[in-house]
N, C-alpha and C positions, 0 to 999 in steps of 0.2 A: 416229079411233081412235088411241090411243097404245099402242105395243108396247114393253114393258120386258123386255129380255133380261138375265138375271141378277137376277131379282126375288126377293130375300130378305126376311127379316122386319125388316130395318133400313131402309136408305136406299131400297131398291127399293119396299118397302111404303109408305114416306112419300111418294115421288114418285107412286106409283099412286093413293094416296088424295087427294093434292093435285090431280092432273090430273083424277081422276074427279069430284071436287067442282066442278071448273071446267067440267064437261060432256062430257069425253071418255069414250068407251067405252074400257075397259082390257083389254089382252091381256098375259098374263104368261107368261114363258118362263124356266124354271130346271130344274136337275137333280133336286132333292129333291122328289119327288112329294107326300109328306105335308105338308111345309111350304107347298108351292105351293097345295095344295088348301085348307089352313087359311086362307091369305091370301085366296085367291079367294072362299071362302065368307064370310069376314069382310067383304070389300068388297061382296059382293052383299047382305049383311045391312044394309049402310049405303045401299042403293039405288043402288049404283054398278054399271053394266053391266060385267060382267067375265067373261072367258074365260081359260082357261089350258091349257098343254101342257107336260108334263115331258119334257125332252130333255137330253142331254149337249151343251152348246153347242160343245164341241170336235169333235163329229160334224157335219161340214158338211152332209151330206145330211139328217140329222134336223132341224137348225136351219133350213135353207132351207125344208124342207117345212112346218115349224111356222109360220114367218112367212108363207109363201104361203097357207096355210090361213086365217090371220087376214085377210089381204088379200082373199082370195076371198070370205070371209064378209061383210066390211064394205064392200068395194068401194073403200076408200080408207084409206091409212095417213097420218096427219097428223104424227105424232111417233114417231121411233124412238129409244129411250134404251138405250144400251149401258152396263150396270152390272156386267158379268161380270168376275171377276178370279180368279186362282189364287194362293192364299197358301201359300207353302212356307217353313217355318222352316229356312233353310240360308244360311250365309255364301257369298260368291262362290267361295271356294276349295273349298267342299264341293259345289258344283253340278257337274253334268256337262252336256254338250250336249243329251242326250236330255231331261233334266229341264227345262232352260231352254226348249227348243222346245215341250215339252208345255205349259208355263205360258203361253208366248206364244200358243199355239193357242187357249187359253181367254180370256186377257186382252186380246189384240190382234187376232189373225187372225179370230176369230169375228165381229168387227165387220164385216169385209168380207163375210162370208157373209150377215149380217143385212141389210146395206145392199143387196147385190145382189138379195136376195129381195124387199126392200121397195120398191125403186125403181119397178117397174111399177105400183105402187099409190099412188105419191107424185106430187102435182101441185105447181105453183108455190105457194110458201108452206109447203111441207113442211119439216120440221126434223129433223136428226140430232143427238142429244146424246150425250155420253159423260161418265162420271165419271172425271176425272183425279185425280192425286194428287201431293203435294209430293215424294214419293220419286223422282219423275222427275229432280229437281234435287238432292235430298239423300237418297241411298240409305240404306236401313236395313241395317246390318251383318248383322243376324240374318235378313233376308229379302231377299236380293239380287235375286231374280228379280222382285220386285214393282216395283222402280224401273225395271227394264228394260222390263217390260210398260207402265208408265205413260209412260215416255219415248217408246216406239214408238207408243203410242196417241195421244199428243199430236201427233206428227209426222203420223200417218195422218189424224187429224181435220183438220189444217191442209190436207193434200193434198186431202181430200174436199171441204172448203169451196171451195177454188180450182176444183176440177173441176165441182162441182154448181151453183155459183152461176149459171152460164149458163142453167140450167133453172129458176131461181127457188127452188131448194132450198138451204138453208144448213146448216152444221154448226158445232158449238161444243162444246168440252170445258170442264167446270167443274173447275178444279184445286183440290182440297180440301187445304189446307195444314195438316193436323192429323189427329188420330185421331178417326174418327167414333164418337161415344158419346152416349147419351141424357143430358140434363141438363148438357151442356157447351156451349161456343160452337160446337162441331161436332155439335150434335144433328141427327139425321136430318131432323126437321121444318124446322129452319132451312135446311138444305141444299136440301130439297125446295122451300122458298119461293124460293130462288135459281134453281132450275131452272124453276119456274113463271114467274118474271120473264122468263127468256129466251124461254119460249114466248109469253108475252104481248107481249114487245117486238120479236120477230122481224119481224112484218109491216111495222113502221114504222122499222126500224133503218137500212135502206138502206146507204149507204157507211160508216155508223158501226158496222156489225156487227163484233163481235170474235169470232174463232174460238177464242180461248182466254180464259177469264175466271177470275181468281183468286177463291177463297173463303177468307178469312182468319179466319172466325169472328166 
């Protein structure tokens, strides 16, 4: 089973569809219940085994319970993909600490909640993935908290890979160095292909595994 946290109609949907076609059962988690249901039903119509739960990923109890339910149902979680982010249109000088912490709880801290809940169902060969972003290195003036989330996410993913590799579980962030948009070099389907390559390559990567992979379109 592949659990996708932050499963929206763009990249989350593309990754779900790509992994579903590769034979994974798909579990979707996101806040918007209507969009989540539409995506889940669309995947089911394509004969992809799909379940979904609408929760606020910043709510640790809700998120942990959702991931645990999926794990209990399937018995095993093979892939956990963190795709959640909080986008706030605000320059750094317009942010306050409360806003920044709220955004970090969505874009970064919720990863820890998901991983903690998924680990009891992950075996050697399991994989934690995250959608990184170039704003970690090149902050957007108009959306300062986004870069902070992505920089913290990258560091956390590096730490998780170091921590979990002894169990045979690997972690990697795919750093998307551009704006995700259909019909561009950063089309969701192209990025989903890159995630699928990580999933396919993980079992044989060994010491060549990279816990951060750039995607430049």
